[in-house]
C-alpha atoms as one frame of an Amber mdcrd trajectory, in Angstrom:
protein
  17.002   2.821 -13.625  16.176   6.472 -12.937  17.490   7.147  -9.301  14.205
   8.707  -8.477  12.196   5.659  -9.600  10.468   3.390  -6.924  12.362   0.350
  -6.317  10.571  -0.930  -3.378   6.959  -1.340  -2.753   5.936  -2.158   0.978
   2.575  -3.456   1.934   1.703  -2.898   5.656  -0.290  -5.685   7.350  -0.073
  -8.134  10.293   0.864 -11.680   9.640  -1.304 -14.662  10.900  -4.470 -16.099
   9.420  -6.619 -14.104  12.154  -5.510 -10.739  10.481  -5.376 -12.023   6.803
  -8.858 -10.198   5.843  -8.997  -7.519   8.285  -8.935  -3.731   6.915  -5.428
  -3.251   8.519  -3.968  -5.678   6.015  -4.880  -3.623   2.914  -1.317  -2.958
   2.251  -0.671  -6.678   1.975  -3.569  -7.234  -0.498  -1.892  -4.595  -2.635
   1.543  -6.144  -2.937  -0.011  -9.572  -3.207  -2.038  -8.289  -6.298   1.180
  -6.924  -7.834   2.798 -10.344  -7.203  -0.063 -12.112  -8.841   0.031  -9.789
 -12.032   3.660 -10.456 -12.328   3.592 -14.101 -11.778   6.160 -13.998  -8.812
   5.850 -15.707  -5.550   6.768 -14.107  -2.172   9.532 -16.023  -0.180  10.191
 -15.638   3.520  13.728 -13.889   4.140  14.750 -13.997   7.696  17.442 -11.177
   7.263  14.611  -8.881   5.942  12.174  -9.837   8.576   9.443 -10.650   6.250
   8.353 -12.042   2.932   9.991 -10.637  -0.066   9.267 -10.969  -4.130  11.285
  -9.634  -6.896   9.650  -8.263 -10.223  11.610  -7.729 -13.337  10.172  -5.483
 -16.142  12.070  -3.854 -19.061  15.338  -3.865 -17.127  13.806  -2.405 -14.036
  13.945  -4.406 -10.864  11.242  -3.811  -8.317  11.151  -5.438  -4.819   7.966
  -6.199  -2.874   7.946  -6.530   0.828   5.523  -7.820   3.459   6.961  -7.202
   6.909   6.854 -10.309   8.988   6.859  -8.203  12.177   3.822  -6.575  13.914
   2.395  -3.433  12.416   4.184  -1.352  15.018   7.555  -2.776  14.068   7.282
  -2.579  10.140  10.282  -0.277  10.083  12.667  -3.130  10.967  11.993  -5.078
   7.898  11.814  -1.805   5.709  15.178  -0.573   6.706  16.971  -4.031   6.547
  16.007  -4.427   2.879  16.604  -0.816   2.104  20.174  -0.849   3.384  21.036
  -4.193   1.984  20.071  -3.014  -1.790  20.927   0.646  -0.991  17.474   1.982
  -1.568  16.717   5.572  -0.546  13.580   6.505   1.200  12.354   8.628  -1.947
  12.561   5.245  -3.698  10.182   3.466  -1.425   6.483   3.294  -1.800   4.408
   2.277   1.336   0.921   0.911   0.746  -1.146   1.026   3.879  -4.982   1.325
   4.996  -6.074   4.994   5.432  -9.003   5.820   7.851  -9.260   9.444   6.422
 -10.391   8.118   3.020 -13.773   6.403   2.197 -13.711   2.632   1.090 -12.593
   2.563  -2.525 -10.776   5.795  -2.561  -7.109   5.955  -3.077  -4.476   8.642
  -3.127  -0.719   8.715  -3.484   1.793  11.332  -1.941   5.318  11.740  -0.988
   6.224  12.583   2.648   3.839  13.764   5.170   2.878  12.656   8.760   1.829
   9.185  10.120  -1.642  10.279  11.308  -1.411   7.789  14.333  -0.812   4.952
  11.850   1.581   2.489  13.724   3.140   1.068  10.456   3.894   4.472   9.137
   5.229   5.706  12.508   7.782   2.942  12.898   9.009   3.156   9.317   9.370
   6.960   9.548  11.332   6.524  12.843  13.590   3.621  11.542  14.280   5.452
   8.191  15.142   8.839  10.147  13.057  10.323   7.344   9.447  10.855   6.373
  10.402  11.459   2.547   8.978   8.208   1.101   5.951   7.528  -0.943   2.586
   6.368   0.477  -0.362   4.730  -1.409  -3.259   5.492   0.950  -6.010   2.891
   0.373  -9.194   4.262   1.884 -10.986   1.973   4.438 -13.282   4.695   6.074
 -13.478   5.771   9.628 -16.011   4.037  12.065 -17.512   7.444  12.752 -17.925
   8.539   9.134 -19.583   4.987   8.558 -21.958   5.461  11.588 -20.390   2.646
  13.474 -19.720   2.706  17.208 -16.442   0.520  17.207 -13.241   1.952  18.225
 -10.618   2.589  15.642  -8.391  -0.022  17.005 -11.220  -2.553  16.856 -12.418
  -1.396  13.574  -9.064  -1.843  11.605  -8.686  -5.318  13.030 -12.027  -6.578
  11.470 -12.979  -7.298   8.046 -14.760  -4.872   5.905 -18.501  -5.603   4.980
 -18.833  -7.321   1.551 -19.690  -3.941  -0.057 -16.785  -2.037   1.290 -14.435
  -4.929   0.445 -15.463  -4.706  -3.225 -14.743  -1.072  -3.062 -11.173  -1.492
  -1.476 -10.552  -4.221  -4.218 -11.591  -1.852  -7.056  -9.096   0.927  -5.542
  -6.465  -1.812  -5.573  -7.074  -2.710  -9.288  -6.821   0.990 -10.110  -3.520
   1.375  -8.234  -2.094  -1.662 -10.127  -2.365   0.541 -13.326  -0.060   2.979
 -12.047   2.579   0.889 -11.003   4.522   1.065 -14.396   4.588   4.774 -13.858
   5.998   4.834 -10.444   8.572   2.372 -11.470   9.595   4.780 -14.407   9.546
   7.640 -11.918   6.524   9.121 -13.804   4.866  10.480 -10.689   2.777  13.291
 -11.774   1.213  10.957 -14.456   0.684   8.262 -11.991  -1.227  10.588  -9.418
  -3.236  12.159 -12.110  -4.427   8.690 -13.362  -4.993   7.537  -9.857  -6.528
  10.710  -8.420  -8.950  10.999 -11.462 -12.748  10.671 -10.806 -14.080   7.527
 -12.275 -16.417   8.349 -14.873 -20.031   7.421 -14.541 -21.941   6.126 -17.500
 -24.513   8.480 -18.716 -28.209   7.098 -18.513 -29.749   5.901 -21.909 -32.267
   8.372 -23.122 -35.941   7.230 -22.783 -37.526   5.363 -25.740
């Protein structure tokens, strides 16, 4: 495997049925979608403080991780698995909900700040590095969506049906670039992911 390729994809979220469908769990939704597509199951791993699945494809080995800690302690699980399998920060992709992108939008980047996201903050602190990849799944911001909710309340509630469909669409598009990130084809993956979806032209009048 290329030593710059992604070997670990972490989905951020909170454990428990009460959080399962909340916006803050968009990262969980993404890694669960990868597992379903690959036909693998998550298993609880105490030494990694979460649930883990392994995907093998064309000789490549990809680990999926759902931290079993609460969001603000996500780094504990990430570091435990990364140290055990000798995975570098640059070989980690963290999927998370993103307030600064509208529902259905998705962006990928390497490095950067945490923008107040407690999961990213803790991972960055525990890794002693911000040089990991991020898959930013847009959920919108309560102000841009003309909602009066505080941010902390907003992320811990389920999205509307319309916004959920948009987020699920972004997850489907993100699944399409997983083979590229596992092959270290990051520019190709980002070009594909960031491309504006084509809108079908209206049929001419008859």
